[in-house]
MIFI-981076 format. One record per atom (N, C-alpha, C): atom name; residue in three letters; y, z, x. Coordinates in Angstrom, 3 decimals, decimal comma, padded with zeros to 6 digits, always signed. Example, Ala and Ser with C-alpha at 12.3 -4.5 7.8 and 13.67 -1.06 7.14 Angstrom:
+----+-----+----------+----------+----------+
:  a :   r :       yy :       zz :       xx :
+----+-----+----------+----------+----------+
:  N : ala : -005,690 : +007,800 : +013,190 :
: CA : ala : -004,500 : +007,800 : +012,300 :
:  C : ala : -003,300 : +007,800 : +013,200 :
:  N : ser : -002,250 : +007,080 : +012,850 :
: CA : ser : -001,060 : +007,140 : +013,670 :
:  C : ser : +000,030 : +007,870 : +012,900 :
+----+-----+----------+----------+----------+
REM end
This chain:
+----+-----+----------+----------+----------+
:  a :   r :       yy :       zz :       xx :
+----+-----+----------+----------+----------+
:  N : trp : +056,530 : -002,841 : -017,558 :
: CA : trp : +057,417 : -002,285 : -016,551 :
:  C : trp : +056,796 : -001,067 : -015,884 :
:  N : ala : +056,079 : -000,283 : -016,651 :
: CA : ala : +055,466 : +000,924 : -016,080 :
:  C : ala : +054,437 : +000,570 : -015,015 :
:  N : ala : +053,653 : -000,471 : -015,259 :
: CA : ala : +052,651 : -000,891 : -014,276 :
:  C : ala : +053,329 : -001,439 : -013,013 :
:  N : ala : +054,395 : -002,209 : -013,187 :
: CA : ala : +055,121 : -002,735 : -012,023 :
:  C : ala : +055,745 : -001,605 : -011,223 :
:  N : trp : +056,281 : -000,612 : -011,910 :
: CA : trp : +056,882 : +000,537 : -011,241 :
:  C : trp : +055,822 : +001,314 : -010,450 :
:  N : ala : +054,636 : +001,491 : -011,032 :
: CA : ala : +053,545 : +002,199 : -010,352 :
:  C : ala : +053,079 : +001,428 : -009,123 :
:  N : leu : +052,972 : +000,113 : -009,242 :
: CA : leu : +052,555 : -000,703 : -008,096 :
:  C : leu : +053,604 : -000,718 : -006,998 :
:  N : leu : +054,865 : -000,574 : -007,355 :
: CA : leu : +055,925 : -000,520 : -006,353 :
:  C : leu : +055,833 : +000,752 : -005,520 :
:  N : trp : +055,417 : +001,863 : -006,134 :
: CA : trp : +055,349 : +003,132 : -005,422 :
:  C : trp : +054,113 : +003,280 : -004,544 :
:  N : leu : +053,099 : +002,447 : -004,724 :
: CA : leu : +051,902 : +002,540 : -003,888 :
:  C : leu : +052,206 : +002,326 : -002,399 :
:  N : pro : +052,907 : +001,266 : -001,996 :
: CA : pro : +053,198 : +001,113 : -000,565 :
:  C : pro : +054,123 : +002,210 : -000,031 :
:  N : val : +055,048 : +002,664 : -000,862 :
: CA : val : +055,959 : +003,737 : -000,430 :
:  C : val : +055,173 : +005,022 : -000,191 :
:  N : gly : +054,267 : +005,340 : -001,106 :
: CA : gly : +053,432 : +006,532 : -000,938 :
:  C : gly : +052,523 : +006,432 : +000,270 :
:  N : ala : +051,960 : +005,256 : +000,506 :
: CA : ala : +051,104 : +005,053 : +001,672 :
:  C : ala : +051,894 : +005,210 : +002,965 :
:  N : leu : +053,109 : +004,695 : +002,992 :
: CA : leu : +053,953 : +004,823 : +004,186 :
:  C : leu : +054,318 : +006,279 : +004,455 :
:  N : leu : +054,665 : +007,018 : +003,409 :
: CA : leu : +054,990 : +008,437 : +003,577 :
:  C : leu : +053,781 : +009,241 : +004,044 :
:  N : ala : +052,606 : +008,958 : +003,513 :
: CA : ala : +051,394 : +009,654 : +003,940 :
:  C : ala : +051,073 : +009,345 : +005,398 :
:  N : tyr : +051,253 : +008,094 : +005,807 :
: CA : tyr : +051,021 : +007,722 : +007,202 :
:  C : tyr : +051,989 : +008,432 : +008,139 :
:  N : gln : +053,252 : +008,500 : +007,762 :
: CA : gln : +054,244 : +009,179 : +008,605 :
:  C : gln : +053,950 : +010,673 : +008,718 :
:  N : ala : +053,529 : +011,301 : +007,625 :
: CA : ala : +053,182 : +012,728 : +007,671 :
:  C : ala : +051,974 : +012,952 : +008,566 :
:  N : trp : +050,984 : +012,059 : +008,512 :
: CA : trp : +049,804 : +012,184 : +009,373 :
:  C : trp : +050,182 : +011,971 : +010,837 :
:  N : arg : +051,071 : +011,021 : +011,092 :
: CA : arg : +051,455 : +010,708 : +012,464 :
:  C : arg : +052,231 : +011,850 : +013,117 :
:  N : arg : +053,016 : +012,590 : +012,329 :
: CA : arg : +053,827 : +013,676 : +012,870 :
:  C : arg : +053,053 : +014,985 : +013,029 :
:  N : ala : +051,886 : +015,081 : +012,431 :
: CA : ala : +051,088 : +016,305 : +012,509 :
:  C : ala : +050,490 : +016,447 : +013,913 :
:  N : ala : +050,465 : +017,689 : +014,394 :
: CA : ala : +049,910 : +017,953 : +015,721 :
:  C : ala : +049,458 : +019,402 : +015,795 :
:  N : phe : +048,673 : +019,705 : +016,812 :
: CA : phe : +048,301 : +021,089 : +017,057 :
:  C : phe : +048,201 : +021,322 : +018,551 :
:  N : arg : +048,380 : +022,560 : +018,920 :
: CA : arg : +048,304 : +022,958 : +020,324 :
:  C : arg : +047,592 : +024,298 : +020,381 :
:  N : leu : +046,662 : +024,406 : +021,295 :
: CA : leu : +045,972 : +025,668 : +021,432 :
:  C : leu : +046,038 : +026,145 : +022,867 :
:  N : asp : +045,967 : +027,454 : +023,011 :
: CA : asp : +045,868 : +028,063 : +024,329 :
:  C : asp : +044,708 : +029,047 : +024,288 :
:  N : arg : +044,666 : +029,950 : +025,213 :
: CA : arg : +043,544 : +030,872 : +025,317 :
:  C : arg : +043,454 : +031,827 : +024,130 :
:  N : asp : +044,590 : +032,208 : +023,556 :
: CA : asp : +044,598 : +033,246 : +022,530 :
:  C : asp : +044,876 : +032,764 : +021,113 :
:  N : gly : +045,406 : +031,566 : +020,935 :
: CA : gly : +045,774 : +031,164 : +019,586 :
:  C : gly : +046,002 : +029,683 : +019,444 :
:  N : leu : +046,469 : +029,318 : +018,257 :
: CA : leu : +046,679 : +027,924 : +017,915 :
:  C : leu : +047,974 : +027,803 : +017,118 :
:  N : val : +048,693 : +026,709 : +017,323 :
: CA : val : +049,909 : +026,389 : +016,568 :
:  C : val : +049,722 : +025,009 : +015,962 :
:  N : arg : +050,009 : +024,898 : +014,677 :
: CA : arg : +049,898 : +023,630 : +013,959 :
:  C : arg : +051,274 : +023,213 : +013,473 :
:  N : arg : +051,636 : +021,953 : +013,737 :
: CA : arg : +052,917 : +021,414 : +013,289 :
:  C : arg : +052,656 : +020,383 : +012,202 :
:  N : ser : +053,453 : +020,450 : +011,136 :
: CA : ser : +053,333 : +019,477 : +010,061 :
:  C : ser : +054,696 : +019,291 : +009,415 :
:  N : gly : +054,793 : +018,307 : +008,548 :
: CA : gly : +056,033 : +018,072 : +007,825 :
:  C : gly : +056,506 : +016,650 : +007,973 :
:  N : leu : +057,279 : +016,226 : +007,001 :
: CA : leu : +057,807 : +014,870 : +007,033 :
:  C : leu : +059,315 : +014,905 : +007,251 :
:  N : ala : +060,043 : +015,577 : +006,392 :
: CA : ala : +061,491 : +015,674 : +006,545 :
:  C : ala : +061,862 : +016,832 : +007,459 :
:  N : gly : +061,172 : +017,943 : +007,343 :
: CA : gly : +061,382 : +019,102 : +008,195 :
:  C : gly : +060,116 : +019,383 : +008,980 :
:  N : val : +060,144 : +020,440 : +009,736 :
: CA : val : +058,977 : +020,813 : +010,538 :
:  C : val : +058,496 : +022,180 : +010,096 :
:  N : arg : +057,196 : +022,292 : +009,876 :
: CA : arg : +056,583 : +023,575 : +009,547 :
:  C : arg : +055,601 : +023,925 : +010,661 :
:  N : leu : +055,717 : +025,129 : +011,184 :
: CA : leu : +054,817 : +025,602 : +012,225 :
:  C : leu : +053,964 : +026,737 : +011,673 :
:  N : asp : +052,655 : +026,615 : +011,830 :
: CA : asp : +051,716 : +027,668 : +011,471 :
:  C : asp : +051,057 : +028,132 : +012,759 :
:  N : ala : +051,222 : +029,406 : +013,085 :
: CA : ala : +050,651 : +029,948 : +014,316 :
:  C : ala : +049,779 : +031,151 : +013,981 :
:  N : phe : +048,700 : +031,308 : +014,720 :
: CA : phe : +047,834 : +032,460 : +014,525 :
:  C : phe : +047,045 : +032,718 : +015,808 :
:  N : leu : +046,559 : +033,935 : +015,913 :
: CA : leu : +045,708 : +034,331 : +017,026 :
:  C : leu : +044,252 : +034,148 : +016,633 :
:  N : phe : +043,426 : +033,758 : +017,581 :
: CA : phe : +042,020 : +033,539 : +017,289 :
:  C : phe : +041,327 : +034,803 : +016,810 :
:  N : arg : +041,745 : +035,964 : +017,323 :
: CA : arg : +041,064 : +037,199 : +016,939 :
:  C : arg : +041,308 : +037,578 : +015,478 :
:  N : lys : +042,260 : +036,923 : +014,815 :
: CA : lys : +042,555 : +037,188 : +013,405 :
:  C : lys : +041,712 : +036,338 : +012,452 :
:  N : val : +040,967 : +035,388 : +012,966 :
: CA : val : +040,197 : +034,468 : +012,131 :
:  C : val : +038,995 : +035,193 : +011,541 :
:  N : gln : +038,782 : +034,995 : +010,248 :
: CA : gln : +037,649 : +035,603 : +009,560 :
:  C : gln : +036,536 : +034,599 : +009,287 :
:  N : arg : +036,896 : +033,330 : +009,136 :
: CA : arg : +035,899 : +032,302 : +008,852 :
:  C : arg : +036,437 : +030,954 : +009,289 :
:  N : val : +035,540 : +030,066 : +009,718 :
: CA : val : +035,899 : +028,707 : +010,110 :
:  C : val : +034,933 : +027,755 : +009,413 :
:  N : ser : +035,468 : +026,701 : +008,826 :
: CA : ser : +034,595 : +025,719 : +008,177 :
:  C : ser : +035,046 : +024,304 : +008,524 :
:  N : ile : +034,076 : +023,405 : +008,520 :
: CA : ile : +034,329 : +021,982 : +008,755 :
:  C : ile : +033,873 : +021,241 : +007,511 :
:  N : arg : +034,733 : +020,377 : +006,997 :
: CA : arg : +034,401 : +019,583 : +005,811 :
:  C : arg : +034,662 : +018,116 : +006,108 :
:  N : gln : +033,834 : +017,274 : +005,494 :
: CA : gln : +033,977 : +015,834 : +005,625 :
:  C : gln : +033,795 : +015,179 : +004,268 :
:  N : ser : +034,626 : +014,207 : +003,978 :
: CA : ser : +034,394 : +013,350 : +002,821 :
:  C : ser : +033,562 : +012,155 : +003,297 :
:  N : trp : +033,142 : +011,323 : +002,382 :
: CA : trp : +032,356 : +010,158 : +002,790 :
:  C : trp : +033,199 : +009,213 : +003,643 :
:  N : phe : +034,492 : +009,123 : +003,348 :
: CA : phe : +035,387 : +008,292 : +004,147 :
:  C : phe : +035,535 : +008,853 : +005,559 :
:  N : gln : +035,681 : +010,185 : +005,665 :
: CA : gln : +035,803 : +010,811 : +006,977 :
:  C : gln : +034,504 : +010,681 : +007,768 :
:  N : arg : +033,373 : +010,833 : +007,103 :
: CA : arg : +032,088 : +010,695 : +007,775 :
:  C : arg : +031,935 : +009,301 : +008,354 :
:  N : arg : +032,395 : +008,321 : +007,608 :
: CA : arg : +032,303 : +006,931 : +008,053 :
:  C : arg : +033,142 : +006,680 : +009,297 :
:  N : his : +034,285 : +007,359 : +009,408 :
: CA : his : +035,192 : +007,169 : +010,536 :
:  C : his : +035,117 : +008,297 : +011,558 :
:  N : arg : +034,106 : +009,152 : +011,430 :
: CA : arg : +033,859 : +010,280 : +012,347 :
:  C : arg : +035,056 : +011,228 : +012,433 :
:  N : leu : +035,621 : +011,558 : +011,269 :
: CA : leu : +036,726 : +012,501 : +011,179 :
:  C : leu : +036,276 : +013,719 : +010,391 :
:  N : ala : +037,060 : +014,793 : +010,469 :
: CA : ala : +036,728 : +016,017 : +009,729 :
:  C : ala : +037,990 : +016,835 : +009,515 :
:  N : asn : +037,919 : +017,775 : +008,579 :
: CA : asn : +038,967 : +018,767 : +008,356 :
:  C : asn : +038,437 : +020,101 : +008,846 :
:  N : leu : +039,154 : +020,727 : +009,750 :
: CA : leu : +038,792 : +022,054 : +010,257 :
:  C : leu : +039,676 : +023,061 : +009,552 :
:  N : arg : +039,058 : +024,040 : +008,911 :
: CA : arg : +039,810 : +025,034 : +008,147 :
:  C : arg : +039,498 : +026,416 : +008,675 :
:  N : met : +040,563 : +027,149 : +009,046 :
: CA : met : +040,436 : +028,508 : +009,566 :
:  C : met : +041,028 : +029,474 : +008,563 :
:  N : phe : +040,257 : +030,486 : +008,200 :
: CA : phe : +040,684 : +031,464 : +007,200 :
:  C : phe : +041,071 : +032,754 : +007,902 :
:  N : thr : +042,256 : +033,258 : +007,581 :
: CA : thr : +042,711 : +034,554 : +008,063 :
:  C : thr : +043,008 : +035,428 : +006,847 :
:  N : ala : +043,416 : +036,663 : +007,082 :
: CA : ala : +043,728 : +037,547 : +005,967 :
:  C : ala : +044,952 : +037,058 : +005,187 :
:  N : ser : +045,832 : +036,323 : +005,830 :
: CA : ser : +047,058 : +035,866 : +005,170 :
:  C : ser : +046,935 : +034,491 : +004,536 :
:  N : gly : +045,804 : +033,817 : +004,705 :
: CA : gly : +045,632 : +032,501 : +004,114 :
:  C : gly : +044,780 : +031,610 : +004,991 :
:  N : ala : +044,814 : +030,330 : +004,694 :
: CA : ala : +044,014 : +029,360 : +005,432 :
:  C : ala : +044,919 : +028,340 : +006,105 :
:  N : ile : +044,490 : +027,901 : +007,270 :
: CA : ile : +045,198 : +026,859 : +008,008 :
:  C : ile : +044,220 : +025,716 : +008,210 :
:  N : thr : +044,644 : +024,506 : +007,865 :
: CA : thr : +043,781 : +023,339 : +007,943 :
:  C : thr : +044,307 : +022,367 : +008,981 :
:  N : leu : +043,401 : +021,872 : +009,811 :
: CA : leu : +043,702 : +020,761 : +010,714 :
:  C : leu : +043,025 : +019,533 : +010,114 :
:  N : pro : +043,787 : +018,680 : +009,431 :
: CA : pro : +043,159 : +017,554 : +008,740 :
:  C : pro : +042,956 : +016,343 : +009,645 :
:  N : tyr : +041,919 : +015,585 : +009,346 :
: CA : tyr : +041,652 : +014,284 : +009,956 :
:  C : tyr : +041,642 : +014,314 : +011,478 :
:  N : ile : +040,882 : +015,240 : +012,046 :
: CA : ile : +040,693 : +015,242 : +013,488 :
:  C : ile : +039,289 : +014,732 : +013,777 :
:  N : asp : +039,063 : +014,335 : +014,993 :
: CA : asp : +037,761 : +013,826 : +015,400 :
:  C : asp : +036,688 : +014,885 : +015,142 :
:  N : his : +035,539 : +014,466 : +014,623 :
: CA : his : +034,485 : +015,417 : +014,254 :
:  C : his : +033,981 : +016,193 : +015,466 :
:  N : ala : +033,818 : +015,530 : +016,593 :
: CA : ala : +033,358 : +016,228 : +017,798 :
:  C : ala : +034,381 : +017,275 : +018,244 :
:  N : thr : +035,659 : +016,947 : +018,163 :
: CA : thr : +036,711 : +017,902 : +018,504 :
:  C : thr : +036,709 : +019,077 : +017,535 :
:  N : ala : +036,498 : +018,810 : +016,257 :
: CA : ala : +036,438 : +019,881 : +015,262 :
:  C : ala : +035,283 : +020,829 : +015,556 :
:  N : cys : +034,130 : +020,289 : +015,913 :
: CA : cys : +032,978 : +021,146 : +016,244 :
:  C : cys : +033,247 : +021,977 : +017,494 :
:  N : gln : +033,861 : +021,384 : +018,506 :
: CA : gln : +034,191 : +022,127 : +019,722 :
:  C : gln : +035,198 : +023,231 : +019,429 :
:  N : leu : +036,231 : +022,928 : +018,630 :
: CA : leu : +037,220 : +023,942 : +018,274 :
:  C : leu : +036,590 : +025,070 : +017,464 :
:  N : arg : +035,734 : +024,733 : +016,506 :
: CA : arg : +035,044 : +025,754 : +015,714 :
:  C : arg : +034,238 : +026,685 : +016,614 :
:  N : asp : +033,476 : +026,113 : +017,537 :
: CA : asp : +032,659 : +026,929 : +018,435 :
:  C : asp : +033,532 : +027,792 : +019,350 :
:  N : tyr : +034,631 : +027,221 : +019,850 :
: CA : tyr : +035,515 : +027,979 : +020,731 :
:  C : tyr : +036,194 : +029,121 : +019,990 :
:  N : ile : +036,671 : +028,856 : +018,781 :
: CA : ile : +037,337 : +029,904 : +017,994 :
:  C : ile : +036,372 : +031,032 : +017,684 :
:  N : leu : +035,160 : +030,691 : +017,270 :
: CA : leu : +034,179 : +031,733 : +016,966 :
:  C : leu : +033,779 : +032,507 : +018,221 :
:  N : tyr : +033,715 : +031,831 : +019,365 :
: CA : tyr : +033,436 : +032,513 : +020,629 :
:  C : tyr : +034,548 : +033,509 : +020,959 :
:  N : arg : +035,806 : +033,072 : +020,793 :
: CA : arg : +036,938 : +033,957 : +021,090 :
:  C : arg : +036,980 : +035,148 : +020,129 :
:  N : val : +036,613 : +034,944 : +018,876 :
: CA : val : +036,591 : +036,035 : +017,896 :
:  C : val : +035,539 : +037,069 : +018,289 :
:  N : glu : +034,372 : +036,610 : +018,649 :
: CA : glu : +033,269 : +037,515 : +018,976 :
:  C : glu : +033,496 : +038,269 : +020,287 :
:  N : asn : +034,167 : +037,658 : +021,241 :
: CA : asn : +034,336 : +038,278 : +022,554 :
:  C : asn : +035,667 : +038,973 : +022,748 :
:  N : ser : +036,490 : +039,046 : +021,719 :
: CA : ser : +037,797 : +039,686 : +021,846 :
:  C : ser : +037,634 : +041,211 : +021,839 :
:  N : arg : +038,200 : +041,858 : +022,824 :
: CA : arg : +038,180 : +043,317 : +022,906 :
:  C : arg : +039,494 : +043,912 : +022,391 :
:  N : gln : +040,422 : +043,066 : +021,983 :
: CA : gln : +041,713 : +043,545 : +021,513 :
:  C : gln : +041,618 : +043,980 : +020,055 :
:  N : ala : +042,535 : +044,861 : +019,678 :
: CA : ala : +042,561 : +045,349 : +018,301 :
:  C : ala : +042,927 : +044,222 : +017,356 :
:  N : trp : +042,452 : +044,312 : +016,131 :
: CA : trp : +042,698 : +043,259 : +015,156 :
:  C : trp : +044,154 : +043,262 : +014,699 :
:  N : his : +044,801 : +044,403 : +014,641 :
: CA : his : +046,174 : +044,492 : +014,134 :
:  C : his : +047,202 : +044,178 : +015,173 :
+----+-----+----------+----------+----------+
REM end
């Protein structure tokens, strides 16, 4: 029974993961980025580019095969991840964010 129960939850888990991925989105403007995520509710993570301390791009072998990547931005308050975006888009966003950080004349606080 335990094995049957585990096999029953595999399609349910896959469906929930797909729905969470489908609802995820991000929007950027000149000064910052907003990330939306969540399945039952909505969570918004917003930050200014000038607050970013580090940006990294990571790929698993599966993501490399499908030309996807995870873009992770680190701020003083934590990290924000944009999962499973196109690798070329991730590289462009990384370069743009680092450009905005370096050229910002505004105060950090």
